[in-house]
N, C-alpha and C positions, 0 to 999 in steps of 0.2 A: 352109935344107933345103927343098926342093921337095916339097911333099905330094903333087902329082899324081904326080912322078918315083917317089917313095917306094911309092906305091900301085902304079904300073906295076912297080916292083922286085920287089914282093913280091905278087902277085895273089891268094895263098892267102888272106891277111889279109882283103883286100878281099871275096873269096869268102865267108868265113865270116861277117863281119859283116852282107853282104846276105842269106847264107842265113838267120842268127838274125833278121833284120829280117822276111824273107820268112814264116818259120814263126810269129813271133810275131804278125803281122797274121793270118794263117791261123788262129792258134789263136783269136785274139778274135772274128773273123768266125764260126768253127765253132761256139765256145760261144754265141755270138749266137743264129745260125739253128737249132741244136739245141734251144734253149730256145725260142724262137719256134715251131718245128714242134712242139714237146710242147704248147704252148699252142694252137695251130691242130686238133692231133689230139684233143685232151681235149675240145674244145667239141662236136664230131660225134656222140663216143661217146656222150656222155650225152643229145644231143638224136635221136640216130639211133632207139632204141626207142620209139616214140610210138605 
């Protein structure tokens, strides 16, 4: 059984897997950047009213 051939025969399966992988990576990056931005935004908020 040729894996490349079966992937070409059923492109939907490959697309779904690639899509889940992409969204999974975006989710991790999004959560990391959101927490990083919150950290960045909290510091000036407390330092601004001096």
